[in-house]
All heavy atoms as a GROMACS GRO file, in nm:
protein
  554
    1MET      N    1   5.924  14.588  10.579
    1MET     CA    2   5.916  14.472  10.662
    1MET      C    3   6.029  14.476  10.765
    1MET      O    4   6.145  14.488  10.730
    1MET     CB    5   5.927  14.346  10.575
    1MET     CG    6   5.928  14.219  10.653
    1MET     SD    7   5.945  14.080  10.540
    1MET     CE    8   5.827  13.974  10.611
    2LYS      N    9   5.994  14.469  10.891
    2LYS     CA   10   6.094  14.471  10.998
    2LYS      C   11   6.148  14.331  11.022
    2LYS      O   12   6.075  14.234  11.011
    2LYS     CB   13   6.033  14.524  11.127
    2LYS     CG   14   6.015  14.672  11.131
    2LYS     CD   15   5.975  14.712  11.270
    2LYS     CE   16   5.976  14.862  11.284
    2LYS     NZ   17   5.940  14.903  11.417
    3THR      N   18   6.275  14.326  11.055
    3THR     CA   19   6.333  14.198  11.093
    3THR      C   20   6.345  14.193  11.244
    3THR      O   21   6.378  14.294  11.308
    3THR     CB   22   6.471  14.176  11.029
    3THR    OG1   23   6.556  14.282  11.070
    3THR    CG2   24   6.461  14.175  10.878
    4ILE      N   25   6.320  14.080  11.300
    4ILE     CA   26   6.329  14.062  11.444
    4ILE      C   27   6.464  13.999  11.475
    4ILE      O   28   6.497  13.894  11.420
    4ILE     CB   29   6.214  13.972  11.496
    4ILE    CG1   30   6.080  14.036  11.461
    4ILE    CG2   31   6.227  13.949  11.645
    4ILE    CD1   32   5.962  13.948  11.486
    5PRO      N   33   6.544  14.063  11.561
    5PRO     CA   34   6.676  14.007  11.592
    5PRO      C   35   6.662  13.875  11.668
    5PRO      O   36   6.569  13.855  11.745
    5PRO     CB   37   6.742  14.114  11.677
    5PRO     CG   38   6.633  14.200  11.727
    5PRO     CD   39   6.519  14.188  11.631
    6ASN      N   40   6.755  13.786  11.642
    6ASN     CA   41   6.758  13.658  11.711
    6ASN      C   42   6.804  13.682  11.854
    6ASN      O   43   6.915  13.730  11.876
    6ASN     CB   44   6.854  13.563  11.638
    6ASN     CG   45   6.854  13.424  11.696
    6ASN    OD1   46   6.799  13.399  11.802
    6ASN    ND2   47   6.916  13.334  11.623
    7PRO      N   48   6.724  13.648  11.955
    7PRO     CA   49   6.764  13.676  12.094
    7PRO      C   50   6.883  13.594  12.139
    7PRO      O   51   6.953  13.633  12.232
    7PRO     CB   52   6.639  13.639  12.174
    7PRO     CG   53   6.561  13.549  12.088
    7PRO     CD   54   6.594  13.586  11.947
    8LYS      N   55   6.911  13.481  12.073
    8LYS     CA   56   7.024  13.398  12.111
    8LYS      C   57   7.154  13.451  12.054
    8LYS      O   58   7.262  13.417  12.100
    8LYS     CB   59   7.004  13.254  12.063
    8LYS     CG   60   6.890  13.185  12.134
    8LYS     CD   61   6.876  13.044  12.084
    8LYS     CE   62   6.757  12.976  12.152
    8LYS     NZ   63   6.739  12.840  12.100
    9GLN      N   64   7.145  13.537  11.954
    9GLN     CA   65   7.264  13.590  11.888
    9GLN      C   66   7.295  13.727  11.946
    9GLN      O   67   7.210  13.814  11.952
    9GLN     CB   68   7.243  13.600  11.738
    9GLN     CG   69   7.366  13.641  11.662
    9GLN     CD   70   7.341  13.642  11.513
    9GLN    OE1   71   7.227  13.648  11.468
    9GLN    NE2   72   7.447  13.638  11.436
   10THR      N   73   7.419  13.746  11.991
   10THR     CA   74   7.460  13.875  12.047
   10THR      C   75   7.555  13.943  11.951
   10THR      O   76   7.601  13.883  11.854
   10THR     CB   77   7.531  13.855  12.183
   10THR    OG1   78   7.651  13.781  12.160
   10THR    CG2   79   7.442  13.783  12.282
   11GLU      N   80   7.585  14.068  11.981
   11GLU     CA   81   7.679  14.142  11.896
   11GLU      C   82   7.817  14.079  11.900
   11GLU      O   83   7.892  14.088  11.804
   11GLU     CB   84   7.686  14.288  11.940
   11GLU     CG   85   7.562  14.366  11.905
   11GLU     CD   86   7.574  14.512  11.944
   11GLU    OE1   87   7.687  14.560  11.961
   11GLU    OE2   88   7.470  14.577  11.956
   12ALA      N   89   7.852  14.014  12.010
   12ALA     CA   90   7.984  13.953  12.022
   12ALA      C   91   7.998  13.834  11.928
   12ALA      O   92   8.109  13.793  11.897
   12ALA     CB   93   8.009  13.911  12.165
   13ASP      N   94   7.886  13.776  11.882
   13ASP     CA   95   7.891  13.663  11.791
   13ASP      C   96   7.934  13.704  11.650
   13ASP      O   97   7.981  13.622  11.573
   13ASP     CB   98   7.754  13.595  11.782
   13ASP     CG   99   7.716  13.529  11.913
   13ASP    OD1  100   7.805  13.501  11.994
   13ASP    OD2  101   7.595  13.506  11.932
   14GLU      N  102   7.916  13.829  11.616
   14GLU     CA  103   7.948  13.877  11.482
   14GLU      C  104   8.077  13.958  11.486
   14GLU      O  105   8.105  14.029  11.583
   14GLU     CB  106   7.835  13.967  11.431
   14GLU     CG  107   7.703  13.896  11.417
   14GLU     CD  108   7.595  13.989  11.367
   14GLU    OE1  109   7.628  14.091  11.305
   14GLU    OE2  110   7.479  13.958  11.391
   15PRO      N  111   8.157  13.948  11.381
   15PRO     CA  112   8.280  14.029  11.380
   15PRO      C  113   8.245  14.177  11.367
   15PRO      O  114   8.152  14.215  11.295
   15PRO     CB  115   8.355  13.980  11.257
   15PRO     CG  116   8.252  13.915  11.172
   15PRO     CD  117   8.146  13.865  11.264
   16PHE      N  118   8.316  14.259  11.439
   16PHE     CA  119   8.297  14.403  11.432
   16PHE      C  120   8.398  14.456  11.333
   16PHE      O  121   8.519  14.449  11.355
   16PHE     CB  122   8.318  14.464  11.571
   16PHE     CG  123   8.294  14.611  11.576
   16PHE    CD1  124   8.167  14.662  11.555
   16PHE    CD2  125   8.396  14.698  11.601
   16PHE    CE1  126   8.143  14.799  11.560
   16PHE    CE2  127   8.373  14.835  11.606
   16PHE     CZ  128   8.247  14.884  11.586
   17LEU      N  129   8.352  14.507  11.220
   17LEU     CA  130   8.440  14.551  11.114
   17LEU      C  131   8.474  14.698  11.129
   17LEU      O  132   8.386  14.781  11.151
   17LEU     CB  133   8.375  14.525  10.978
   17LEU     CG  134   8.339  14.379  10.951
   17LEU    CD1  135   8.270  14.366  10.817
   17LEU    CD2  136   8.461  14.290  10.958
   18VAL      N  137   8.603  14.728  11.119
   18VAL     CA  138   8.651  14.864  11.139
   18VAL      C  139   8.735  14.906  11.018
   18VAL      O  140   8.789  14.822  10.946
   18VAL     CB  141   8.734  14.876  11.268
   18VAL    CG1  142   8.650  14.845  11.391
   18VAL    CG2  143   8.855  14.785  11.266
   19PRO      N  144   8.751  15.038  10.997
   19PRO     CA  145   8.835  15.085  10.887
   19PRO      C  146   8.984  15.069  10.918
   19PRO      O  147   9.024  15.047  11.034
   19PRO     CB  148   8.797  15.232  10.873
   19PRO     CG  149   8.742  15.270  11.006
   19PRO     CD  150   8.682  15.147  11.065
   20ALA      N  151   9.065  15.084  10.816
   20ALA     CA  152   9.210  15.071  10.831
   20ALA      C  153   9.266  15.171  10.931
   20ALA      O  154   9.363  15.141  11.001
   20ALA     CB  155   9.278  15.089  10.695
   21LYS      N  156   9.205  15.288  10.941
   21LYS     CA  157   9.253  15.391  11.034
   21LYS      C  158   9.251  15.341  11.178
   21LYS      O  159   9.343  15.367  11.255
   21LYS     CB  160   9.164  15.516  11.019
   21LYS     CG  161   9.208  15.632  11.102
   21LYS     CD  162   9.119  15.753  11.073
   21LYS     CE  163   9.163  15.873  11.154
   21LYS     NZ  164   9.080  15.990  11.126
   22THR      N  165   9.147  15.265  11.214
   22THR     CA  166   9.136  15.212  11.350
   22THR      C  167   9.245  15.108  11.377
   22THR      O  168   9.308  15.109  11.482
   22THR     CB  169   8.997  15.149  11.372
   22THR    OG1  170   8.898  15.248  11.346
   22THR    CG2  171   8.982  15.096  11.512
   23ILE      N  172   9.266  15.019  11.280
   23ILE     CA  173   9.372  14.918  11.294
   23ILE      C  174   9.508  14.986  11.301
   23ILE      O  175   9.593  14.950  11.382
   23ILE     CB  176   9.367  14.818  11.177
   23ILE    CG1  177   9.232  14.746  11.172
   23ILE    CG2  178   9.482  14.719  11.184
   23ILE    CD1  179   9.203  14.655  11.287
   24ALA      N  180   9.529  15.085  11.216
   24ALA     CA  181   9.656  15.157  11.213
   24ALA      C  182   9.685  15.223  11.347
   24ALA      O  183   9.799  15.219  11.396
   24ALA     CB  184   9.654  15.262  11.102
   25HIS      N  185   9.584  15.282  11.407
   25HIS     CA  186   9.602  15.349  11.536
   25HIS      C  187   9.644  15.247  11.643
   25HIS      O  188   9.734  15.273  11.722
   25HIS     CB  189   9.472  15.419  11.577
   25HIS     CG  190   9.481  15.488  11.708
   25HIS    ND1  191   9.552  15.604  11.726
   25HIS    CD2  192   9.428  15.457  11.829
   25HIS    CE1  193   9.543  15.642  11.852
   25HIS    NE2  194   9.468  15.553  11.917
   26LYS      N  195   9.581  15.129  11.644
   26LYS     CA  196   9.614  15.026  11.742
   26LYS      C  197   9.756  14.972  11.724
   26LYS      O  198   9.822  14.935  11.820
   26LYS     CB  199   9.515  14.912  11.735
   26LYS     CG  200   9.375  14.952  11.770
   26LYS     CD  201   9.318  14.861  11.872
   26LYS     CE  202   9.179  14.910  11.904
   26LYS     NZ  203   9.152  14.907  12.042
   27LEU      N  204   9.801  14.967  11.598
   27LEU     CA  205   9.934  14.913  11.567
   27LEU      C  206  10.043  15.020  11.561
   27LEU      O  207  10.160  14.988  11.541
   27LEU     CB  208   9.930  14.839  11.434
   27LEU     CG  209   9.839  14.716  11.426
   27LEU    CD1  210   9.838  14.661  11.285
   27LEU    CD2  211   9.884  14.610  11.526
   28SER      N  212  10.004  15.147  11.573
   28SER     CA  213  10.097  15.260  11.561
   28SER      C  214  10.166  15.262  11.425
   28SER      O  215  10.288  15.278  11.414
   28SER     CB  216  10.200  15.258  11.674
   28SER     OG  217  10.137  15.271  11.798
   29VAL      N  218  10.086  15.241  11.321
   29VAL     CA  219  10.135  15.249  11.183
   29VAL      C  220  10.038  15.337  11.104
   29VAL      O  221   9.939  15.385  11.158
   29VAL     CB  222  10.147  15.109  11.118
   29VAL    CG1  223  10.248  15.023  11.192
   29VAL    CG2  224  10.012  15.038  11.113
   30THR      N  225  10.065  15.355  10.975
   30THR     CA  226   9.976  15.435  10.892
   30THR      C  227   9.866  15.346  10.832
   30THR      O  228   9.885  15.225  10.816
   30THR     CB  229  10.052  15.501  10.776
   30THR    OG1  230  10.103  15.398  10.690
   30THR    CG2  231  10.166  15.588  10.827
   31PRO      N  232   9.752  15.406  10.797
   31PRO     CA  233   9.648  15.329  10.729
   31PRO      C  234   9.697  15.268  10.598
   31PRO      O  235   9.657  15.157  10.562
   31PRO     CB  236   9.537  15.432  10.704
   31PRO     CG  237   9.556  15.533  10.811
   31PRO     CD  238   9.705  15.541  10.832
   32ARG      N  239   9.784  15.337  10.529
   32ARG     CA  240   9.839  15.283  10.404
   32ARG      C  241   9.915  15.153  10.431
   32ARG      O  242   9.908  15.058  10.353
   32ARG     CB  243   9.931  15.386  10.336
   32ARG     CG  244   9.995  15.335  10.210
   32ARG     CD  245   9.889  15.312  10.102
   32ARG     NE  246   9.948  15.237   9.992
   32ARG     CZ  247   9.892  15.132   9.935
   32ARG    NH1  248   9.774  15.090   9.973
   32ARG    NH2  249   9.952  15.069   9.838
   33TYR      N  250   9.989  15.147  10.540
   33TYR     CA  251  10.063  15.025  10.575
   33TYR      C  252   9.966  14.910  10.604
   33TYR      O  253   9.993  14.796  10.565
   33TYR     CB  254  10.155  15.049  10.694
   33TYR     CG  255  10.245  14.931  10.723
   33TYR    CD1  256  10.347  14.895  10.635
   33TYR    CD2  257  10.226  14.854  10.837
   33TYR    CE1  258  10.428  14.787  10.661
   33TYR    CE2  259  10.307  14.745  10.863
   33TYR     CZ  260  10.408  14.712  10.774
   33TYR     OH  261  10.489  14.602  10.799
   34VAL      N  262   9.855  14.940  10.668
   34VAL     CA  263   9.752  14.838  10.692
   34VAL      C  264   9.700  14.785  10.559
   34VAL      O  265   9.686  14.664  10.541
   34VAL     CB  266   9.637  14.895  10.778
   34VAL    CG1  267   9.522  14.796  10.789
   34VAL    CG2  268   9.687  14.934  10.917
   35HIS      N  269   9.675  14.874  10.464
   35HIS     CA  270   9.630  14.831  10.332
   35HIS      C  271   9.737  14.747  10.262
   35HIS      O  272   9.706  14.650  10.192
   35HIS     CB  273   9.590  14.950  10.246
   35HIS     CG  274   9.458  15.009  10.285
   35HIS    ND1  275   9.338  14.949  10.257
   35HIS    CD2  276   9.428  15.123  10.353
   35HIS    CE1  277   9.239  15.023  10.304
   35HIS    NE2  278   9.292  15.129  10.364
   36MET      N  279   9.863  14.783  10.280
   36MET     CA  280   9.972  14.706  10.220
   36MET      C  281   9.977  14.565  10.280
   36MET      O  282  10.000  14.467  10.207
   36MET     CB  283  10.105  14.777  10.239
   36MET     CG  284  10.120  14.901  10.152
   36MET     SD  285  10.269  14.999  10.187
   36MET     CE  286  10.397  14.879  10.166
   37LEU      N  287   9.956  14.553  10.410
   37LEU     CA  288   9.953  14.422  10.474
   37LEU      C  289   9.838  14.338  10.417
   37LEU      O  290   9.853  14.219  10.392
   37LEU     CB  291   9.937  14.435  10.625
   37LEU     CG  292  10.057  14.489  10.703
   37LEU    CD1  293  10.019  14.512  10.849
   37LEU    CD2  294  10.175  14.395  10.693
   38HIS      N  295   9.725  14.402  10.395
   38HIS     CA  296   9.609  14.332  10.339
   38HIS      C  297   9.636  14.289  10.195
   38HIS      O  298   9.608  14.175  10.157
   38HIS     CB  299   9.486  14.421  10.347
   38HIS     CG  300   9.367  14.364  10.276
   38HIS    ND1  301   9.303  14.250  10.317
   38HIS    CD2  302   9.302  14.405  10.164
   38HIS    CE1  303   9.203  14.222  10.234
   38HIS    NE2  304   9.201  14.316  10.141
   39GLU      N  305   9.690  14.380  10.116
   39GLU     CA  306   9.720  14.348   9.976
   39GLU      C  307   9.822  14.235   9.965
   39GLU      O  308   9.817  14.156   9.871
   39GLU     CB  309   9.771  14.473   9.904
   39GLU     CG  310   9.665  14.580   9.884
   39GLU     CD  311   9.722  14.715   9.845
   39GLU    OE1  312   9.845  14.724   9.820
   39GLU    OE2  313   9.645  14.811   9.840
   40GLY      N  314   9.913  14.228  10.061
   40GLY     CA  315  10.014  14.122  10.062
   40GLY      C  316   9.964  13.991  10.120
   40GLY      O  317  10.039  13.893  10.127
   41GLY      N  318   9.839  13.989  10.166
   41GLY     CA  319   9.781  13.866  10.220
   41GLY      C  320   9.820  13.835  10.362
   41GLY      O  321   9.797  13.725  10.410
   42GLN      N  322   9.881  13.932  10.433
   42GLN     CA  323   9.924  13.907  10.569
   42GLN      C  324   9.812  13.926  10.672
   42GLN      O  325   9.820  13.870  10.780
   42GLN     CB  326  10.042  13.998  10.603
   42GLN     CG  327  10.165  13.964  10.520
   42GLN     CD  328  10.275  14.064  10.539
   42GLN    OE1  329  10.256  14.183  10.518
   42GLN    NE2  330  10.390  14.015  10.581
   43ILE      N  331   9.712  14.006  10.637
   43ILE     CA  332   9.598  14.024  10.727
   43ILE      C  333   9.468  14.011  10.646
   43ILE      O  334   9.464  14.048  10.529
   43ILE     CB  335   9.601  14.160  10.802
   43ILE    CG1  336   9.595  14.277  10.705
   43ILE    CG2  337   9.722  14.169  10.894
   43ILE    CD1  338   9.580  14.413  10.771
   44PRO      N  339   9.364  13.958  10.710
   44PRO     CA  340   9.236  13.944  10.640
   44PRO      C  341   9.159  14.074  10.637
   44PRO      O  342   9.172  14.159  10.725
   44PRO     CB  343   9.161  13.839  10.722
   44PRO     CG  344   9.216  13.856  10.860
   44PRO     CD  345   9.360  13.897  10.843
   45GLY      N  346   9.078  14.090  10.534
   45GLY     CA  347   8.992  14.208  10.522
   45GLY      C  348   8.870  14.175  10.439
   45GLY      O  349   8.866  14.073  10.371
   46HIS      N  350   8.770  14.259  10.448
   46HIS     CA  351   8.646  14.241  10.374
   46HIS      C  352   8.626  14.360  10.282
   46HIS      O  353   8.623  14.474  10.329
   46HIS     CB  354   8.527  14.229  10.470
   46HIS     CG  355   8.543  14.117  10.568
   46HIS    ND1  356   8.508  13.988  10.539
   46HIS    CD2  357   8.594  14.115  10.694
   46HIS    CE1  358   8.534  13.911  10.643
   46HIS    NE2  359   8.587  13.986  10.738
   47ARG      N  360   8.613  14.333  10.154
   47ARG     CA  361   8.595  14.441  10.056
   47ARG      C  362   8.446  14.463  10.031
   47ARG      O  363   8.371  14.370  10.007
   47ARG     CB  364   8.665  14.406   9.926
   47ARG     CG  365   8.657  14.517   9.822
   47ARG     CD  366   8.741  14.486   9.700
   47ARG     NE  367   8.884  14.492   9.728
   47ARG     CZ  368   8.955  14.605   9.735
   47ARG    NH1  369   8.896  14.721   9.719
   47ARG    NH2  370   9.083  14.601   9.757
   48PHE      N  371   8.406  14.589  10.038
   48PHE     CA  372   8.269  14.629  10.008
   48PHE      C  373   8.277  14.730   9.894
   48PHE      O  374   8.318  14.844   9.914
   48PHE     CB  375   8.202  14.695  10.130
   48PHE     CG  376   8.189  14.602  10.246
   48PHE    CD1  377   8.282  14.603  10.349
   48PHE    CD2  378   8.085  14.513  10.253
   48PHE    CE1  379   8.270  14.518  10.456
   48PHE    CE2  380   8.071  14.427  10.360
   48PHE     CZ  381   8.164  14.429  10.462
   49GLY      N  382   8.246  14.687   9.776
   49GLY     CA  383   8.256  14.775   9.661
   49GLY      C  384   8.399  14.785   9.612
   49GLY      O  385   8.484  14.700   9.640
   50LYS      N  386   8.426  14.893   9.541
   50LYS     CA  387   8.557  14.908   9.478
   50LYS      C  388   8.662  14.965   9.573
   50LYS      O  389   8.780  14.928   9.566
   50LYS     CB  390   8.542  15.000   9.356
   50LYS     CG  391   8.654  14.991   9.259
   50LYS     CD  392   8.621  15.067   9.132
   50LYS     CE  393   8.724  15.040   9.027
   50LYS     NZ  394   8.695  15.106   8.902
   51ALA      N  395   8.623  15.055   9.662
   51ALA     CA  396   8.722  15.125   9.743
   51ALA      C  397   8.709  15.104   9.894
   51ALA      O  398   8.792  15.154   9.968
   51ALA     CB  399   8.715  15.274   9.713
   52CYS      N  400   8.609  15.032   9.938
   52CYS     CA  401   8.584  15.019  10.082
   52CYS      C  402   8.634  14.884  10.132
   52CYS      O  403   8.585  14.779  10.089
   52CYS     CB  404   8.435  15.034  10.110
   52CYS     SG  405   8.393  15.021  10.284
   53ILE      N  406   8.730  14.886  10.223
   53ILE     CA  407   8.780  14.765  10.287
   53ILE      C  408   8.764  14.784  10.438
   53ILE      O  409   8.802  14.887  10.493
   53ILE     CB  410   8.927  14.738  10.254
   53ILE    CG1  411   8.947  14.727  10.104
   53ILE    CG2  412   8.976  14.612  10.324
   53ILE    CD1  413   9.093  14.713  10.063
   54ARG      N  414   8.709  14.683  10.503
   54ARG     CA  415   8.693  14.685  10.648
   54ARG      C  416   8.761  14.562  10.705
   54ARG      O  417   8.775  14.459  10.640
   54ARG     CB  418   8.545  14.686  10.689
   54ARG     CG  419   8.473  14.813  10.649
   54ARG     CD  420   8.528  14.933  10.727
   54ARG     NE  421   8.457  15.056  10.697
   54ARG     CZ  422   8.501  15.150  10.616
   54ARG    NH1  423   8.614  15.134  10.553
   54ARG    NH2  424   8.432  15.259  10.597
   55PHE      N  425   8.805  14.574  10.830
   55PHE     CA  426   8.884  14.471  10.893
   55PHE      C  427   8.820  14.426  11.023
   55PHE      O  428   8.767  14.507  11.098
   55PHE     CB  429   9.025  14.525  10.923
   55PHE     CG  430   9.098  14.570  10.800
   55PHE    CD1  431   9.089  14.702  10.758
   55PHE    CD2  432   9.174  14.482  10.726
   55PHE    CE1  433   9.155  14.745  10.643
   55PHE    CE2  434   9.239  14.524  10.611
   55PHE     CZ  435   9.231  14.656  10.570
   56ASP      N  436   8.826  14.294  11.048
   56ASP     CA  437   8.785  14.238  11.176
   56ASP      C  438   8.907  14.249  11.267
   56ASP      O  439   9.008  14.184  11.246
   56ASP     CB  440   8.743  14.092  11.158
   56ASP     CG  441   8.706  14.024  11.288
   56ASP    OD1  442   8.720  14.085  11.396
   56ASP    OD2  443   8.662  13.908  11.282
   57GLU      N  444   8.896  14.334  11.368
   57GLU     CA  445   9.010  14.365  11.453
   57GLU      C  446   9.071  14.240  11.518
   57GLU      O  447   9.193  14.225  11.519
   57GLU     CB  448   8.968  14.465  11.560
   57GLU     CG  449   9.082  14.519  11.641
   57GLU     CD  450   9.038  14.624  11.740
   57GLU    OE1  451   8.944  14.699  11.711
   57GLU    OE2  452   9.098  14.631  11.848
   58LEU      N  453   8.988  14.152  11.570
   58LEU     CA  454   9.040  14.031  11.635
   58LEU      C  455   9.111  13.940  11.535
   58LEU      O  456   9.215  13.882  11.566
   58LEU     CB  457   8.927  13.956  11.705
   58LEU     CG  458   8.865  14.027  11.825
   58LEU    CD1  459   8.750  13.945  11.881
   58LEU    CD2  460   8.969  14.054  11.932
   59ALA      N  461   9.056  13.929  11.414
   59ALA     CA  462   9.119  13.845  11.312
   59ALA      C  463   9.253  13.903  11.267
   59ALA      O  464   9.349  13.828  11.244
   59ALA     CB  465   9.026  13.829  11.192
   60VAL      N  466   9.261  14.034  11.257
   60VAL     CA  467   9.387  14.099  11.218
   60VAL      C  468   9.494  14.076  11.325
   60VAL      O  469   9.607  14.038  11.294
   60VAL     CB  470   9.366  14.250  11.194
   60VAL    CG1  471   9.499  14.322  11.180
   60VAL    CG2  472   9.281  14.272  11.070
   61MET      N  473   9.456  14.097  11.450
   61MET     CA  474   9.553  14.079  11.559
   61MET      C  475   9.598  13.932  11.566
   61MET      O  476   9.716  13.904  11.588
   61MET     CB  477   9.492  14.122  11.693
   61MET     CG  478   9.457  14.268  11.699
   61MET     SD  479   9.598  14.375  11.660
   61MET     CE  480   9.516  14.532  11.640
   62ALA      N  481   9.505  13.840  11.546
   62ALA     CA  482   9.541  13.698  11.546
   62ALA      C  483   9.636  13.665  11.432
   62ALA      O  484   9.732  13.589  11.448
   62ALA     CB  485   9.416  13.612  11.538
   63ALA      N  486   9.610  13.722  11.314
   63ALA     CA  487   9.696  13.696  11.197
   63ALA      C  488   9.838  13.750  11.220
   63ALA      O  489   9.934  13.692  11.170
   63ALA     CB  490   9.634  13.761  11.072
   64LEU      N  491   9.847  13.857  11.296
   64LEU     CA  492   9.978  13.915  11.325
   64LEU      C  493  10.043  13.854  11.449
   64LEU      O  494  10.156  13.889  11.484
   64LEU     CB  495   9.966  14.067  11.342
   64LEU     CG  496   9.923  14.143  11.217
   64LEU    CD1  497   9.900  14.290  11.250
   64LEU    CD2  498  10.027  14.128  11.106
   65GLY      N  499   9.970  13.766  11.518
   65GLY     CA  500  10.024  13.702  11.638
   65GLY      C  501  10.024  13.792  11.760
   65GLY      O  502  10.103  13.772  11.851
   66ILE      N  503   9.933  13.888  11.762
   66ILE     CA  504   9.922  13.981  11.875
   66ILE      C  505   9.811  13.935  11.966
   66ILE      O  506   9.698  13.916  11.924
   66ILE     CB  507   9.897  14.124  11.826
   66ILE    CG1  508  10.012  14.171  11.738
   66ILE    CG2  509   9.874  14.219  11.942
   66ILE    CD1  510   9.987  14.302  11.668
   67GLN      N  511   9.842  13.916  12.093
   67GLN     CA  512   9.744  13.871  12.192
   67GLN      C  513   9.663  13.991  12.239
   67GLN      O  514   9.717  14.095  12.273
   67GLN     CB  515   9.817  13.809  12.311
   67GLN     CG  516   9.729  13.734  12.404
   67GLN     CD  517   9.695  13.595  12.353
   67GLN    OE1  518   9.679  13.573  12.234
   67GLN    NE2  519   9.687  13.500  12.441
   68THR      N  520   9.530  13.976  12.238
   68THR     CA  521   9.442  14.083  12.287
   68THR      C  522   9.364  14.030  12.405
   68THR      O  523   9.346  13.909  12.421
   68THR     CB  524   9.344  14.129  12.178
   68THR    OG1  525   9.263  14.019  12.138
   68THR    CG2  526   9.415  14.186  12.057
   69LYS      N  527   9.316  14.121  12.488
   69LYS     CA  528   9.242  14.076  12.606
   69LYS      C  529   9.108  14.016  12.567
   69LYS      O  530   9.055  13.932  12.638
   69LYS     CB  531   9.223  14.191  12.704
   69LYS     CG  532   9.145  14.309  12.653
   69LYS     CD  533   9.137  14.418  12.757
   69LYS     CE  534   9.070  14.542  12.700
   69LYS     NZ  535   9.069  14.649  12.795
   70GLU      N  536   9.049  14.055  12.452
   70GLU     CA  537   8.924  13.996  12.406
   70GLU      C  538   8.943  13.850  12.365
   70GLU      O  539   8.857  13.768  12.383
   70GLU     CB  540   8.864  14.074  12.287
   70GLU     CG  541   8.813  14.211  12.323
   70GLU     CD  542   8.921  14.318  12.309
   70GLU    OE1  543   9.031  14.286  12.261
   70GLU    OE2  544   8.896  14.432  12.348
   71ALA      N  545   9.059  13.820  12.306
   71ALA     CA  546   9.085  13.684  12.258
   71ALA      C  547   9.138  13.594  12.369
   71ALA      O  548   9.140  13.474  12.355
   71ALA     CB  549   9.186  13.689  12.143
   72ALA      N  550   9.184  13.652  12.478
   72ALA     CA  551   9.243  13.573  12.587
   72ALA      C  552   9.140  13.500  12.669
   72ALA      O  553   9.027  13.522  12.672
   72ALA     CB  554   9.325  13.663  12.678
   0.00000   0.00000   0.00000
């Protein structure tokens, strides 16, 4: 059964989830440090299964107080 996408909903309406490596690259830190921030409750993340964690880039930057051009 195919699902028909809602024409009123765009991709920008949904958070784009990325791995820790992408966040680490933007912050110039290691992926392990990103995971440590998440484990410490300093940044939000979404867990999928036992070992998969993905991050909403805009939410992470907001939690860290970093202004991005998308959020401006």
